N, C-alpha and C positions, 0 to 999 in steps of 0.2 A: 961394601959389605964387611970387609975385615975391620974397617974403622968402627963400624957399629959394634962388632964383637969386642974390640978394645974398650970402647966406652962402657959396654955392659959389664965387662970384667972389672974395670976400674970402679964403676959405681958399686958393684957387688962387693968388692974387696974393702972399699972404704966403709960401706954400710956394715959389713961383717965386723970390722974392727970397732966401729962405734957401738954396735950391739954387744960386743964382748965387754967393752968398758961400762956401758950402761947396765948390763945384766947384773953386775956386782951390787949396784945400789938399788936399781928398780927393775926387777925381772919382768914385770908385766909390761913396762914401757919398752923393754928390749924386744919382747915378743911382738908388740904392735909395730915397732920399727921393722922387724923382719917381715911381717905381713905387708906393710906399706911398700917395702923394697920389692918384694915378690910381685905385687900388683903393678908397680911401676915398670918393672922389666917386662911383664906380660903386655902391658899397654904399649911399650916401646916396640914390641915385636908384632903387634897387630897388623901393621901395614905389610910386613914381610909375609905373614901368614896368608893374608888376603891375596897377595901377589902369587904365592905358591899355589893356592887353591884355583885361582883363575888360569894359571898356566896348565895345571893338571886337567881342568875342565876343557880347555882349548885342545889339548892333546887327545883327550877322550873323544871329543867331537870329531876330530880329524880321523881317528881310528874307528869311528862308528861303534863305540862302546855304549851299551845301554846306560843311560844316566842314572837309573835306579841303583845299579850296582856300584857305580862310581860314588854316588851320594852315600850309600851304605858304607863303603870303604872309608870315605872321609869322616863319617860319623864315628866309625870304629877308631880311627886315628885320634879324633878329638876326645873320645872317651878315655883312651889310653893316656893322653897328655893331661887331661883334667884330673884323672884318678891319681896320677903320679904327683901332680902339683898339690892336690889336697892331702895326699899321704905325707908328702914332705913337710907341709905346714903342720900337720898333726905331730910329726916327729920333732919338729922345732919346738913344739909345745910340750915335748916329752910325753906324748901320748902314743906310744908304740902300738898298743892294742887297737886303738881307733884307726891308726894308719894302716894296719893289716886288714881291718874290716873294709876300709875304703878301697884298698887294692883288690880285695876279694870281690867287692861289688863291681868294680870296673871290669874284672876278668869275666864275671858271670854275664854282665851286659854285653861284652864283646862277643862271647860265645853265642848268646841269643840272637844278636844282630847278624852274625856270620852264617847262621843256619840256612837262609835262602841262597846265599852264595855257594855254600857247600852243596846244596841240593842241585843247583844248576851245573856245578862242576862235575858232580857224580853222573848226572844225566848226560852231559856231554861226553864224558869218558865212556859210558855204557854205549852211547850211540856210535862211537868210533870203533868199538870192538866188533869184529865180523862175526856173524853167526846167526 
C-alpha cells in the first residue's frame, strides 16, 4: 500500500513538473496532460476503492445493517469525491467560479441523499426517549 502511494506521488510530481514546463509554450496541452494524469491516478486507485467497498459491505452484513443505508452512505462518499475531483479540474483550468458551482451541486446532492438517513436517525432517537 505504501509503495502504491510512493508511485502515485512520484507520477504526480513528475507530471506536475512536465505540466509546468509545457504550460509556458502550450497551455492547452498542459491542461490535457493534467486531465490525463488525474484520470490515470483515479484508474490506478480503482482496485483499492473496490476492495474498500467490499470490506465495508462485508462488515455491514456482519453487523446486520440495512444495505439501503449503506448504499446511500457509499453514494454520498462517491458524490463527495467526484465533486472534489471535478472542482479541482475546473480550478486547474483556472475556472474558479465553475469549481464553486460543482462543489455546491455536490453538497446539495449529499444533503438530498442524506434526508432518509436523518429521518431514520430522528425516529430512532425519538423511540428511545421515554414518555
